[in-house]
N, C-alpha and C positions, 0 to 999 in steps of 0.2 A: 503494500500500497504505502501511496505516498505523503506527506506531511509536510508543514511549518514546522521545524525544527531550529530551536537555542542551548546551545553549549556554556554559555558566559554571558555575566550580563552588558549590559551593553547599548547602543543602538540600533537602527534598521540594519546596519551591515552584519551582526551578528545572525540573523533569521538565514538561513537556508531550508531550500524545497529540494527532500533528497527523500528517496525510496528509504524505509524503513520496514521491519519485522513486521506481521501481523501481532498484533499483544498477543499475548497466554496470559489466562483470567488464571488467579490464585485463587486459593478456598477460600482466600478471606475476601476478595474485589467482587465486583461487579463491572463489565462491560454494559455502557450504558448506547445504546446507536442509533442515535438522535435523527439520519438521515431517513431511515426506514421510521422513522414514526413522522416525518412533517411528511414525505412523500404521500403516506398513506392517508393524510390531513387528521391523525391523530392526535398531531400537538401544530399549533400554529404559531408560529414564533410573531414577537410584536417586534418591530424594526422603529425607532427612534430615529436614526440618519446612518448613513453609510460616510465612511471615509475610506479612499485610498492607503495603501499602506504608506506612502510618504507623509500621510497629514496624521499619519497618528500622535504626533505629538498634540495638533488640532482637537482628535477626539479625548484622548489623555485628559484636557484643559476644560473639556465639555461635560464629561464625566464628573467630572468634581466640581460644577456645579451644583448637583442636584437638580436640575430640571427635565433631566428624559424621564419622557414616557414608559417607552420599552427600551430594548436592548442597541448598542449602540455596536454596531455592524465594522468591520475591515475587512475590506475585498481586495483579496490577493491574485494579483493575474498569473497564471504560468508563462515563464519567461524562457522560451525553447532555448536546449544547447547546441551549438554549431559547430 
């Protein structure tokens, strides 16, 4: 599966989009599959605003205002490696 991964604290440059192993669920853990619930209509997310990855600082500043009615989404576009 593919995921956005970060291994250290930092700004946008620490984020990597890469292939990762499918997670293995341990006996004391629960794997939640949100996408399936959303696609089936069981869960309907409420998105207040959407920001690009480059605007993550603005998204964080908006979240700190306490005015968000729903979730604040960060849009991440896949970059093709050439």
